[in-house]
N, C-alpha and C positions, 0 to 999 in steps of 0.2 A: 515522476513516477507516482507521487502522491496525488498529482492532478488527475491522472487516469483512475486511481483508486476512488477518488471522490466522484468522478464522472460515472463510474460503474455503480457506485453506491446510490447516486441519484436515480440512475436508470432502474436499479433494483427496487427502490421505493416506489417510483411511479408505476412500474410494471406490476408490483404487488397490489397497489391501490386499484389498478384497472382489472385485476383478476388474472393476469398472465403469470401464473405461478412458476412455470418452467423457465421462462425468461428471467423472472425475478431471482430464482434460485441460482441460475447460471451467472447472472451479473453479480450477485452477492458473493459467490465463490471466487470469481475473478477479482472482485474488490478486496477480499480478504487476502488473497495470494499476493496481489500487488502491494498491499500495505505491509505485509510481512517482509517481502523482498526489499522494499524501501527502508524498512526499519533495520534489516540486517546490513544493508549497504551503509546506512548511517553509523551503526555501531562499529563496523570494520574501519571506516574512515576516521571515526573518533579515536579509536585505539591507535591507528597508524599515526595520526596527528599528535597524540600524546607521547608516543614513543619517539617521534622525530623531534619533538620539543625537548625531551630529556637528553637526546644526543647533542643537540645544539647548545643547550644551557647546562 
């Protein structure tokens, strides 16, 4: 997921440098959404892992 966020970030930077503002804005928005989703998945799995660790130990 983070890989795709970075890919869209690079696309956004390149498109912005070339003057394609619409493509740049769309790629930037997708990059932000994918980053937030990846961060939420990480936090959920971290909490579940900590709770499972407490149950076992």
